[in-house]
DRENDO-1510 file (C-alpha; in Angstrom, 1 decimal, always signed):
<recs>
REC; n; res; u; v; w
REC; 1; MET; +14.1; -19.2; +22.2 .
REC; 2; CYS; +11.7; -18.0; +19.5 .
REC; 3; ASN; +8.9; -15.9; +21.0 .
REC; 4; ARG; +6.5; -16.5; +18.0 .
REC; 5; VAL; +7.0; -20.1; +16.8 .
REC; 6; LYS; +7.0; -23.3; +18.9 .
REC; 7; GLN; +7.5; -26.8; +17.6 .
REC; 8; VAL; +5.0; -28.9; +19.6 .
REC; 9; SER; +3.6; -32.4; +19.8 .
REC; 10; TRP; -0.1; -33.1; +19.5 .
REC; 11; HIS; -0.2; -33.9; +23.3 .
REC; 12; HIS; +0.8; -30.2; +24.1 .
REC; 13; VAL; -1.9; -28.6; +21.9 .
REC; 14; ARG; -4.7; -31.2; +22.1 .
REC; 15; ASP; -6.7; -29.3; +24.7 .
REC; 16; GLU; -6.3; -26.0; +22.9 .
REC; 17; VAL; -7.6; -27.4; +19.7 .
REC; 18; ALA; -10.5; -29.0; +21.5 .
REC; 19; ARG; -11.4; -25.6; +22.9 .
REC; 20; ALA; -11.4; -24.0; +19.5 .
REC; 21; ASP; -13.5; -26.9; +17.9 .
REC; 22; ALA; -14.3; -30.1; +19.8 .
REC; 23; SER; -15.1; -32.0; +16.7 .
REC; 24; LEU; -11.8; -31.1; +15.1 .
REC; 25; GLY; -9.9; -32.1; +18.2 .
REC; 26; SER; -11.5; -35.5; +18.1 .
REC; 27; ILE; -10.6; -35.9; +14.4 .
REC; 28; LEU; -7.0; -35.0; +15.0 .
REC; 29; ASN; -6.8; -37.2; +18.1 .
REC; 30; ASP; -7.4; -40.2; +15.8 .
REC; 31; LEU; -4.7; -39.3; +13.3 .
REC; 32; HIS; -2.5; -42.3; +12.9 .
REC; 33; ALA; +0.7; -40.3; +13.0 .
REC; 34; PHE; -0.2; -39.2; +16.5 .
REC; 35; LYS; -1.3; -42.6; +17.7 .
REC; 36; SER; +1.6; -44.6; +16.4 .
REC; 37; GLN; +5.0; -45.2; +18.0 .
REC; 38; ALA; +6.4; -42.6; +15.6 .
REC; 39; GLY; +4.2; -40.1; +17.3 .
REC; 40; LYS; +6.3; -40.5; +20.4 .
REC; 41; SER; +9.6; -40.2; +18.7 .
REC; 42; SER; +11.4; -37.5; +16.8 .
REC; 43; ASP; +9.7; -38.4; +13.5 .
REC; 44; PRO; +8.9; -35.1; +11.7 .
REC; 45; ALA; +5.4; -36.4; +10.9 .
REC; 46; ALA; +4.6; -36.3; +14.6 .
REC; 47; PHE; +5.2; -32.6; +15.2 .
REC; 48; LEU; +3.2; -29.4; +14.6 .
REC; 49; TYR; +4.0; -25.7; +14.8 .
REC; 50; ARG; +2.1; -23.3; +17.0 .
REC; 51; VAL; +2.6; -19.8; +15.5 .
REC; 52; GLN; +1.5; -16.4; +16.8 .
REC; 53; TYR; +1.0; -13.2; +14.8 .
REC; 54; GLU; +0.3; -9.7; +16.0 .
REC; 55; TYR; -2.8; -7.9; +14.8 .
REC; 56; GLY; -2.5; -6.9; +11.1 .
REC; 57; SER; +0.6; -9.0; +10.4 .
REC; 58; LEU; +0.5; -11.0; +7.2 .
REC; 59; ILE; +0.3; -14.7; +7.4 .
REC; 60; VAL; +0.2; -15.1; +3.7 .
REC; 61; ASN; +1.3; -12.4; +1.3 .
REC; 62; LYS; -0.2; -12.7; -2.2 .
REC; 63; GLY; +0.0; -16.5; -2.0 .
REC; 64; ARG; +3.3; -16.9; -0.2 .
REC; 65; PHE; +3.3; -18.1; +3.4 .
REC; 66; LEU; +5.3; -15.9; +5.9 .
REC; 67; SER; +6.8; -16.7; +9.2 .
REC; 68; PRO; +6.0; -14.1; +12.0 .
REC; 69; ALA; +8.5; -11.5; +12.9 .
REC; 70; CYS; +10.3; -12.9; +16.0 .
REC; 71; ASP; +12.9; -11.3; +18.2 .
REC; 72; LEU; +15.7; -13.5; +16.9 .
REC; 73; LYS; +15.0; -12.5; +13.3 .
REC; 74; GLU; +17.2; -14.3; +10.7 .
REC; 75; GLU; +19.1; -16.2; +13.5 .
REC; 76; CYS; +16.0; -18.1; +14.6 .
REC; 77; VAL; +16.3; -21.8; +14.1 .
REC; 78; THR; +12.7; -22.6; +14.9 .
REC; 79; CYS; +11.5; -20.1; +12.2 .
REC; 80; LYS; +13.9; -21.7; +9.7 .
REC; 81; ASN; +12.5; -25.1; +10.5 .
REC; 82; LEU; +9.0; -23.8; +10.0 .
REC; 83; LYS; +9.9; -22.5; +6.6 .
REC; 84; ALA; +11.6; -25.8; +5.6 .
REC; 85; ALA; +8.5; -27.7; +6.7 .
REC; 86; THR; +6.2; -25.7; +4.5 .
REC; 87; LEU; +8.4; -25.2; +1.5 .
REC; 88; ASN; +6.5; -27.2; -1.1 .
REC; 89; SER; +3.1; -25.6; -0.6 .
REC; 90; PRO; +2.4; -21.9; -1.2 .
REC; 91; ILE; +0.0; -21.9; +1.7 .
REC; 92; PRO; +0.3; -24.7; +4.3 .
REC; 93; LEU; -2.6; -26.3; +6.1 .
REC; 94; ALA; -3.3; -24.4; +9.3 .
REC; 95; VAL; -6.0; -24.4; +12.0 .
REC; 96; ILE; -6.9; -21.1; +13.8 .
REC; 97; LEU; -6.6; -21.6; +17.5 .
REC; 98; GLU; -7.3; -18.0; +18.7 .
REC; 99; ASN; -9.2; -15.1; +17.2 .
REC; 100; SER; -9.7; -14.9; +13.4 .
REC; 101; VAL; -7.9; -14.3; +10.1 .
REC; 102; GLU; -9.0; -12.4; +7.0 .
REC; 103; VAL; -8.6; -13.7; +3.5 .
REC; 104; PHE; -8.4; -10.7; +1.1 .
REC; 105; LEU; -7.0; -9.3; -2.1 .
REC; 106; ASP; -4.4; -6.6; -1.4 .
REC; 107; SER; -5.7; -3.8; -3.7 .
REC; 108; TRP; -5.1; -0.8; -1.5 .
REC; 109; SER; -3.3; +2.2; -3.0 .
REC; 110; LYS; -3.4; +6.0; -2.8 .
REC; 111; GLU; -4.9; +6.0; -6.3 .
REC; 112; ASP; -7.4; +3.3; -5.5 .
REC; 113; PRO; -8.0; +3.1; -1.7 .
REC; 114; ARG; -10.1; +0.0; -1.7 .
REC; 115; HIS; -10.4; -3.0; +0.6 .
REC; 116; THR; -11.3; -6.3; -1.0 .
REC; 117; PRO; -12.2; -8.8; +1.8 .
REC; 118; LEU; -13.0; -12.3; +0.6 .
REC; 119; ARG; -13.7; -14.2; +3.9 .
REC; 120; LEU; -13.3; -13.9; +7.6 .
REC; 121; ILE; -12.3; -17.2; +9.1 .
REC; 122; PRO; -12.9; -17.8; +12.8 .
REC; 123; ALA; -11.2; -20.0; +15.4 .
REC; 124; GLY; -11.6; -23.7; +14.9 .
REC; 125; GLU; -11.6; -23.5; +11.0 .
REC; 126; MET; -8.8; -24.4; +8.6 .
REC; 127; PHE; -7.2; -22.5; +5.8 .
REC; 128; GLY; -4.8; -23.7; +3.1 .
REC; 129; THR; -7.1; -26.6; +2.2 .
REC; 130; PHE; -6.9; -25.9; -1.6 .
REC; 131; GLU; -3.2; -26.0; -1.6 .
REC; 132; THR; -3.0; -29.0; +0.7 .
REC; 133; LEU; -5.4; -31.0; -1.6 .
REC; 134; ASP; -3.1; -30.1; -4.6 .
REC; 135; LEU; -0.2; -31.5; -2.6 .
REC; 136; LEU; -2.1; -34.7; -1.6 .
REC; 137; LEU; -3.3; -35.3; -5.1 .
REC; 138; GLY; -0.1; -34.5; -6.9 .
REC; 139; ILE; -1.5; -31.5; -8.7 .
REC; 140; PRO; +0.7; -28.5; -9.4 .
REC; 141; SER; -0.4; -25.6; -7.1 .
REC; 142; PRO; +0.0; -22.2; -8.7 .
REC; 143; GLN; +0.6; -19.3; -6.3 .
REC; 144; PRO; -2.8; -17.9; -5.4 .
REC; 145; PRO; -3.4; -14.1; -5.5 .
REC; 146; TRP; -4.9; -13.7; -2.1 .
REC; 147; SER; -3.4; -12.7; +1.2 .
REC; 148; VAL; -4.2; -13.7; +4.8 .
REC; 149; SER; -3.8; -11.3; +7.8 .
REC; 150; ALA; -4.0; -11.8; +11.5 .
REC; 151; GLY; -7.3; -10.2; +12.2 .
REC; 152; ALA; -9.1; -8.0; +9.7 .
REC; 153; ARG; -7.1; -5.4; +7.7 .
REC; 154; SER; -10.2; -4.4; +5.8 .
REC; 155; VAL; -11.6; -2.0; +8.3 .
REC; 156; TRP; -13.1; +1.5; +8.2 .
REC; 157; VAL; -12.9; +4.0; +11.0 .
REC; 158; LEU; -15.8; +6.5; +10.9 .
REC; 159; LEU; -14.0; +9.6; +12.1 .
REC; 160; PRO; -12.6; +12.8; +10.6 .
REC; 161; LEU; -9.0; +11.4; +10.7 .
REC; 162; GLY; -7.6; +14.2; +8.6 .
REC; 163; ASN; -8.1; +16.7; +11.5 .
REC; 164; GLY; -4.7; +18.5; +12.1 .
REC; 165; ARG; -5.0; +18.5; +15.9 .
REC; 166; LEU; -5.7; +14.7; +15.9 .
REC; 167; GLU; -2.8; +14.0; +13.6 .
REC; 168; ALA; -0.4; +15.9; +15.8 .
REC; 169; GLU; -1.8; +14.1; +18.9 .
REC; 170; ILE; -1.3; +10.6; +17.7 .
REC; 171; GLY; +1.5; +11.1; +15.1 .
REC; 172; TRP; -0.8; +10.2; +12.2 .
REC; 173; GLU; -0.8; +11.8; +8.7 .
REC; 174; GLU; -4.1; +11.2; +6.8 .
REC; 175; ASP; -2.9; +11.4; +3.2 .
REC; 176; GLY; -5.1; +8.7; +1.8 .
REC; 177; GLU; -2.2; +6.2; +1.5 .
REC; 178; LYS; -2.7; +4.5; +4.8 .
REC; 179; PRO; -5.4; +1.9; +5.4 .
REC; 180; HIS; -7.3; +2.4; +8.6 .
REC; 181; TRP; -6.1; -0.9; +10.3 .
REC; 182; GLU; -2.8; +0.9; +10.8 .
REC; 183; ILE; -4.3; +3.7; +12.9 .
REC; 184; VAL; -6.2; +1.0; +14.9 .
REC; 185; LYS; -2.9; -0.8; +15.7 .
REC; 186; LYS; -1.1; +2.5; +16.4 .
REC; 187; VAL; -3.7; +3.8; +18.9 .
REC; 188; ALA; -4.8; +0.5; +20.5 .
REC; 189; LYS; -1.3; -0.5; +21.5 .
REC; 190; SER; -2.7; -4.0; +22.2 .
REC; 191; ASN; -1.2; -7.4; +22.5 .
REC; 192; TRP; -4.1; -8.8; +20.5 .
REC; 193; LYS; -2.8; -11.7; +18.5 .
REC; 194; VAL; -3.8; -14.7; +16.3 .
REC; 195; SER; -2.6; -18.2; +17.1 .
REC; 196; ILE; -2.5; -20.8; +14.4 .
REC; 197; LEU; -1.5; -24.5; +14.3 .
REC; 198; VAL; +0.5; -25.3; +11.2 .
REC; 199; PHE; +0.7; -28.8; +9.8 .
REC; 200; PRO; +4.2; -29.4; +8.3 .
REC; 201; GLU; +4.6; -31.2; +4.9 .
REC; 202; PRO; +5.9; -34.5; +6.4 .
REC; 203; LEU; +2.7; -34.8; +8.5 .
REC; 204; ILE; +0.5; -34.1; +5.4 .
REC; 205; ARG; +2.3; -36.6; +3.3 .
REC; 206; SER; +1.9; -39.3; +6.1 .
REC; 207; MET; -1.9; -39.1; +5.9 .
REC; 208; THR; -3.9; -41.8; +4.3 .
REC; 209; PRO; -7.5; -41.7; +2.9 .
REC; 210; GLU; -8.5; -43.7; +6.0 .
REC; 211; ASP; -7.6; -40.8; +8.3 .
REC; 212; ARG; -10.6; -38.7; +9.3 .
REC; 213; LEU; -8.5; -35.5; +8.8 .
REC; 214; TYR; -8.0; -36.5; +5.1 .
REC; 215; ARG; -11.8; -36.6; +4.7 .
REC; 216; LEU; -12.2; -33.3; +6.7 .
REC; 217; ILE; -9.8; -31.5; +4.4 .
REC; 218; LEU; -11.7; -32.7; +1.3 .
REC; 219; GLU; -15.1; -31.6; +2.9 .
REC; 220; THR; -13.7; -28.2; +4.0 .
REC; 221; GLY; -12.1; -27.5; +0.6 .
REC; 222; TRP; -15.3; -28.4; -1.1 .
REC; 223; LYS; -17.4; -26.1; +1.1 .
REC; 224; GLN; -14.8; -23.2; +0.9 .
REC; 225; SER; -14.8; -23.5; -2.9 .
REC; 226; SER; -18.6; -23.3; -3.2 .
REC; 227; ALA; -18.6; -19.6; -4.3 .
REC; 228; LEU; -15.9; -20.2; -6.8 .
REC; 229; ARG; -17.5; -23.3; -8.3 .
REC; 230; HIS; -20.9; -21.6; -8.7 .
REC; 231; SER; -19.7; -18.2; -9.7 .
REC; 232; ALA; -19.4; -18.9; -13.5 .
REC; 233; LEU; -22.9; -20.4; -13.7 .
REC; 234; ASN; -24.5; -17.7; -11.4 .
REC; 235; GLN; -22.8; -15.0; -13.4 .
REC; 236; ALA; -24.0; -16.3; -16.7 .
REC; 237; ASN; -27.6; -16.6; -15.5 .
REC; 238; PHE; -27.5; -13.3; -13.6 .
REC; 239; ASP; -26.0; -11.4; -16.6 .
REC; 240; SER; -28.6; -12.7; -19.0 .
REC; 241; ASP; -31.4; -11.7; -16.7 .
REC; 242; LEU; -30.2; -8.3; -15.7 .
REC; 243; LEU; -27.9; -6.9; -18.4 .
REC; 244; LYS; -30.8; -5.5; -20.5 .
REC; 245; LYS; -32.4; -4.0; -17.4 .
REC; 246; ILE; -29.2; -2.3; -16.4 .
REC; 247; GLN; -28.5; -1.0; -19.8 .
REC; 248; SER; -31.9; +0.8; -19.7 .
REC; 249; LYS; -31.4; +2.0; -16.1 .
REC; 250; CYS; -27.7; +2.8; -15.9 .
REC; 251; HIS; -25.8; +5.4; -13.9 .
REC; 252; PRO; -24.2; +7.5; -16.6 .
REC; 253; GLN; -20.7; +7.6; -15.0 .
REC; 254; LEU; -20.6; +4.0; -13.7 .
REC; 255; GLY; -21.4; +2.4; -17.0 .
REC; 256; PRO; -23.1; -1.0; -17.5 .
REC; 257; VAL; -20.1; -3.3; -16.7 .
REC; 258; TYR; -19.3; -1.7; -13.3 .
REC; 259; GLN; -22.9; -1.3; -12.4 .
REC; 260; LEU; -23.6; -5.0; -13.2 .
REC; 261; ALA; -20.6; -6.0; -11.1 .
REC; 262; THR; -21.9; -3.9; -8.2 .
REC; 263; VAL; -25.4; -5.4; -8.3 .
REC; 264; ARG; -23.9; -8.9; -8.5 .
REC; 265; HIS; -21.7; -8.2; -5.5 .
REC; 266; LEU; -24.7; -6.9; -3.5 .
REC; 267; LEU; -26.4; -10.3; -4.1 .
REC; 268; GLU; -23.3; -12.2; -3.2 .
REC; 269; ILE; -23.2; -10.3; +0.1 .
REC; 270; ALA; -26.9; -11.0; +0.6 .
REC; 271; SER; -26.3; -14.8; +0.1 .
REC; 272; GLY; -23.5; -14.8; +2.7 .
REC; 273; SER; -20.8; -15.8; +0.2 .
REC; 274; MET; -19.1; -12.5; +0.3 .
REC; 275; PRO; -18.6; -10.2; +3.3 .
REC; 276; GLY; -20.1; -6.8; +3.9 .
REC; 277; PHE; -19.1; -4.5; +6.7 .
REC; 278; GLN; -20.5; -4.3; +10.2 .
REC; 279; PRO; -19.8; -2.6; +13.5 .
REC; 280; PHE; -17.3; -4.7; +15.4 .
REC; 281; TRP; -19.5; -5.0; +18.5 .
REC; 282; LYS; -22.2; -6.7; +16.4 .
REC; 283; ALA; -19.9; -9.4; +15.1 .
REC; 284; ALA; -19.7; -12.8; +16.8 .
REC; 285; LYS; -16.2; -11.8; +17.9 .
REC; 286; PRO; -14.1; -8.7; +17.0 .
REC; 287; ALA; -11.5; -9.4; +14.3 .
REC; 288; GLY; -8.9; -7.1; +16.0 .
REC; 289; PRO; -8.2; -4.9; +19.0 .
REC; 290; PHE; -11.2; -2.7; +18.2 .
REC; 291; ASP; -12.5; -2.4; +21.7 .
REC; 292; GLU; -9.1; -1.3; +23.0 .
REC; 293; PHE; -8.9; +1.2; +20.0 .
REC; 294; GLU; -12.4; +2.6; +20.7 .
REC; 295; LYS; -11.5; +3.3; +24.4 .
REC; 296; ALA; -8.1; +4.8; +23.6 .
REC; 297; MET; -9.4; +6.9; +20.7 .
REC; 298; THR; -12.3; +8.1; +22.7 .
REC; 299; ALA; -10.0; +9.4; +25.4 .
REC; 300; ILE; -7.8; +11.1; +22.8 .
REC; 301; TRP; -10.8; +12.6; +21.1 .
REC; 302; LYS; -12.1; +14.1; +24.3 .
REC; 303; ARG; -8.7; +15.5; +25.1 .
REC; 304; CYS; -8.5; +17.2; +21.7 .
REC; 305; PHE; -12.0; +18.4; +21.2 .
REC; 306; GLN; -13.9; +18.5; +24.4 .
REC; 307; ARG; -14.4; +22.2; +24.1 .
REC; 308; LYS; -15.5; +22.1; +20.4 .
REC; 309; PRO; -19.3; +21.9; +20.3 .
REC; 310; GLY; -20.8; +19.2; +18.1 .
REC; 311; PHE; -17.5; +17.5; +17.6 .
REC; 312; ASP; -18.1; +14.7; +20.2 .
REC; 313; TYR; -18.0; +11.9; +17.6 .
REC; 314; SER; -17.5; +8.2; +18.5 .
REC; 315; PRO; -14.7; +6.2; +16.9 .
REC; 316; ILE; -16.8; +3.6; +15.1 .
REC; 317; VAL; -14.9; +0.7; +13.5 .
REC; 318; LEU; -16.5; -1.4; +10.8 .
REC; 319; GLN; -15.0; -4.9; +10.1 .
REC; 320; PRO; -15.9; -7.5; +7.5 .
REC; 321; GLY; -18.8; -9.8; +8.3 .
REC; 322; HIS; -20.9; -12.5; +6.6 .
REC; 323; LEU; -24.6; -12.7; +6.8 .
REC; 324; SER; -25.7; -16.0; +8.5 .
REC; 325; SER; -29.1; -15.3; +10.1 .
REC; 326; THR; -32.1; -13.0; +9.8 .
REC; 327; GLU; -30.7; -11.1; +12.8 .
REC; 328; ASP; -27.6; -10.0; +10.9 .
REC; 329; SER; -27.0; -6.9; +8.9 .
REC; 330; VAL; -24.0; -5.6; +7.0 .
REC; 331; TYR; -23.1; -2.5; +4.9 .
REC; 332; TYR; -21.7; -1.8; +1.5 .
REC; 333; SER; -20.4; +1.6; +0.4 .
REC; 334; PHE; -20.8; +2.8; -3.1 .
REC; 335; ARG; -18.2; +5.5; -2.3 .
REC; 336; CYS; -15.7; +3.1; -0.7 .
REC; 337; PRO; -16.5; -0.1; -2.7 .
REC; 338; SER; -15.0; -3.6; -2.1 .
REC; 339; LEU; -15.5; -5.0; -5.6 .
REC; 340; VAL; -13.1; -7.7; -6.7 .
REC; 341; GLY; -11.0; -6.6; -9.6 .
REC; 342; LEU; -12.9; -3.7; -11.0 .
REC; 343; LYS; -11.8; -0.1; -10.1 .
REC; 344; MET; -14.4; +2.5; -9.8 .
REC; 345; PRO; -14.4; +4.9; -12.8 .
REC; 346; GLU; -12.5; +8.1; -11.9 .
REC; 347; ASP; -15.2; +10.6; -13.1 .
REC; 348; VAL; -18.1; +9.3; -10.9 .
REC; 349; ARG; -20.2; +12.1; -9.5 .
REC; 350; HIS; -23.7; +12.2; -8.0 .
REC; 351; PHE; -23.1; +9.2; -5.7 .
REC; 352; ASN; -26.6; +9.8; -4.2 .
REC; 353; MET; -28.0; +8.6; -7.5 .
REC; 354; ILE; -26.3; +5.2; -7.4 .
REC; 355; PRO; -28.8; +3.8; -4.9 .
REC; 356; TRP; -31.7; +4.9; -7.2 .
REC; 357; TYR; -30.3; +2.8; -10.0 .
REC; 358; ALA; -29.4; -0.1; -7.8 .
REC; 359; LYS; -32.9; -0.3; -6.2 .
REC; 360; ARG; -34.6; -0.3; -9.6 .
REC; 361; ASN; -32.3; -3.1; -10.9 .
REC; 362; LEU; -32.9; -5.1; -7.7 .
REC; 363; ALA; -36.6; -4.2; -7.0 .
REC; 364; ASP; -37.4; -7.8; -6.1 .
REC; 365; HIS; -34.8; -7.9; -3.2 .
REC; 366; PRO; -36.4; -6.3; -0.1 .
REC; 367; GLU; -33.4; -7.5; +2.0 .
REC; 368; ILE; -31.4; -4.7; +0.5 .
REC; 369; ASN; -32.1; -1.1; +1.6 .
REC; 370; TYR; -30.2; +2.0; +0.5 .
REC; 371; PHE; -28.8; +5.2; +2.0 .
REC; 372; ALA; -27.4; +8.4; +0.6 .
REC; 373; ARG; -26.4; +11.7; +2.2 .
REC; 374; GLU; -28.7; +13.6; -0.1 .
REC; 375; GLY; -31.9; +12.9; -1.9 .
REC; 376; GLU; -34.4; +10.1; -1.8 .
REC; 377; PHE; -32.5; +7.8; +0.5 .
REC; 378; SER; -31.3; +10.4; +3.1 .
REC; 379; GLY; -33.9; +9.3; +5.6 .
REC; 380; ALA; -31.5; +6.6; +6.8 .
REC; 381; PHE; -29.5; +9.4; +8.5 .
REC; 382; ASN; -32.5; +10.6; +10.6 .
REC; 383; ASP; -32.7; +9.8; +14.3 .
REC; 384; GLU; -35.0; +6.9; +13.5 .
REC; 385; GLY; -33.1; +5.8; +10.5 .
REC; 386; PHE; -31.3; +2.4; +10.3 .
REC; 387; LEU; -27.8; +4.1; +10.1 .
REC; 388; VAL; -28.3; +5.6; +13.6 .
REC; 389; SER; -30.0; +2.6; +15.1 .
REC; 390; ASP; -27.3; +0.2; +13.8 .
REC; 391; LEU; -24.1; +2.2; +14.1 .
REC; 392; CYS; -24.8; +4.2; +17.3 .
REC; 393; SER; -26.2; +1.4; +19.4 .
REC; 394; SER; -24.4; +0.4; +22.6 .
REC; 395; GLY; -24.7; -3.3; +23.6 .
REC; 396; ASN; -22.9; -2.9; +26.9 .
REC; 397; GLY; -25.2; -0.3; +28.5 .
REC; 398; ASP; -22.9; +2.7; +27.8 .
REC; 399; ASN; -24.1; +5.9; +26.3 .
REC; 400; PRO; -25.1; +5.7; +22.6 .
REC; 401; ARG; -22.3; +6.4; +20.1 .
REC; 402; LYS; -22.4; +9.6; +18.0 .
REC; 403; LEU; -22.0; +8.9; +14.3 .
REC; 404; TYR; -19.7; +11.0; +12.1 .
REC; 405; MET; -22.2; +11.5; +9.2 .
REC; 406; ASP; -19.6; +12.9; +6.8 .
REC; 407; SER; -17.4; +9.8; +6.6 .
REC; 408; PRO; -16.6; +8.9; +3.0 .
REC; 409; PHE; -18.0; +5.4; +3.7 .
REC; 410; LEU; -21.4; +6.9; +4.4 .
REC; 411; VAL; -21.7; +9.0; +1.2 .
REC; 412; ALA; -24.0; +6.4; -0.4 .
REC; 413; GLY; -24.4; +2.7; +0.0 .
REC; 414; ALA; -26.6; -0.2; +0.9 .
REC; 415; ARG; -27.7; -2.1; +4.1 .
REC; 416; ILE; -28.2; -5.8; +3.5 .
REC; 417; VAL; -30.0; -8.0; +6.1 .
REC; 418; GLY; -29.9; -11.8; +6.4 .
REC; 419; LYS; -32.7; -13.8; +4.8 .
</recs>
């Protein structure tokens, strides 16, 4: 029996869906395929697939849906059935039942170690709506460029991971090629997983416009496409307003194009349409086994460095997060950027000057504050600065965390708060 994929009826997962989102559970309960006599037979339109993925596993790889790695491997009949039932859509419609998934562009490499998170989707929400709408409307669906992972792959661990003693202790070689989610998975040794409910093609094709799910897919796809639909107009207005200003106040190594893209990205983060990075304990729910990693790595760190004065750092994990209220705050790093598409120029120096230019180009945006290890914005690193208060806080009554100030992520950047 497959240990990752189960073919299930609506009756078997109804309560689980309702726990994830009661409104969605009610909508699915009214789906005619589940209410008809066919729903009680072996009709393919009456079945769903409940699928589990380990932390960091790819659900979608550059627009191509992937079955999870099960113990039966190529011999698994259930996995083969899942593939056959999702063959004609690059990304099938799916509902997240447990934990969250990250939609991202896979841009990480040794030459360009850069995360590009696009969206963190929590339990109770759907993904694959664009491709499902193409299927329903008979529109050819090109293979999209983004990927989807179980939990967040776009994470930063604020620790000196290149320390030789640490590398020997955990069997980790910090050569710049490995993204930090891999060390999280290696150290946490957790059974943290994401569960999704996949809607097979026969069920999608059996829907009618009268089904409430049909309408929900339309509404969800419209909302999820908001940033894409408005980006061209926003970009044109934004560029015309700021291009001249940036050309007169431009970081000499960044150039106007990259600096314009950076300023635009900061405003997209401020609007909540793009994610920044936040400590996992400040998120509504951690997007990975970060609590287990923090505890395991703390024990390892103490074992390795308890006799080394001043080296008692805390393993702080930053995950993607969207601003949704005035209580929220997220970070963006100029040294470790998450821009879509553009690569940072190779000859950039004086990162501490980037906040100076950004602040002057965005002088009318008080929701964006800046930090740099040296110079005008170094006050954020003081005991009363926002870096310490944000990243060293402890929400569970434990001792405050100690921040590794020399992390590349903290060379220079911005803190954005919700409006």
